[in-house]
N, C-alpha and C positions, 0 to 999 in steps of 0.2 A: 504494500500500500504506500503510495507516495506521501511525502510530508504534507502536502496541501490537503489531500483527501483525509489523512489521519487527523489533522488538526481541525479541519472543517467539520468532519463527522462528530468528533467529540464536542466541539463548541456548539454545533447545531442541536445535538441531543441535549446538552446542558440548557440551552436557551429554551427548548420546548418543555423540559421538565420544570424550569423556573416559571414559565407561563402557567403551568398547572398549579404550582405552589401559590403563585400570586392570585389565581382564581379563588383560592380558599383563604388567603392570608388576611389576618387582622392587622391592627396597627403594630403589634409587637414584632411579628415576623417582618413586616415592611420596614420597621425601624432598624432591625438587625441587618437586613439586606442593604439598607442605605449606609449603615455604619461600615459594613464590610467593604462596600465600594469606596467610601471616602478614605478609609485608612490606607489604601494602596495608592492614593494619588501622590504625585510628587510633593515633597515637603523638605524638611531638614534632611531626612533620609531619601535617597533616590528611589524611584520605582524599582529599579534593578535590585537594590539592596533589600527592599521590602519583599519582592518576589522570592529572593533567596531565603529570607527569613520565613516566609510562608511555606516554602518547600521543606525547610528543616523541620518546622512544626508539624507539617503533614506527614513526613517520614516518622517523626517521633510518635505521632498519634496513629500511625499505620493506616492512613486513609488513602487508598489507591486512587480514587477519583480526584481527591485534592492534590495528590502528587502529580497526577497527569495534568491537571489544570495549571499548577504552578510551573511545571516543566515547559508547557506551551508558552506561558507568560515570560518565563526566564529566556526562552529562545527569542521571543519577540523583543525583549529588552537587551539582547546582545550579550547574554552571559556566555563566557568562554567555557571550554571543557575543564580548564584548570579551576575556574571559580566554582563550577558545579561540583567538582571532586572535593574541594575544600569544604563547601557547604554540607555535602553529604557526610564528610568525615566528622563534622560537628554533631550531626544527628546520631552517628554511630557511637561516638564517645559519650554522648549524653544518655543514650538509651541502650547501648550494647548490642549484642548479636541478634536480638529480636528484630532489629531493623534490616538485617542482611537480606531477607527475601524481598523487601520493599526497595532496597538499594539496587538489587539485581534488576528488578522490573524498571526502576527509574533509569538506570544506565541503558537498558535495552530500548526504552522509549526515547531517550535522548538521542540515541543513534538514528532513530527513524526521523527525528526532527532535523 
């Protein structure tokens, strides 16, 4: 699967699922989504740094969908292979070997990006 198809499919699926969530969402869910969007905007920390932080947290929490999303965003923000490896090393040192299966998947997905 090409990079474009890989990322477009994931992002399209995510968008459709979010539409369904918003169909049922009350103000608390909507506020959370708004907060999630706003914290990743450029600020004192760059978007690139924030996406790497999101990736580390996602690996630590072992959320494959979140890992995939942040990998796509890291690619869009110009993260290098070396930066990705350093970030994933932090997740590994914080959480230990439990993150290894998720790192395997992350590196494999990164190669497709």
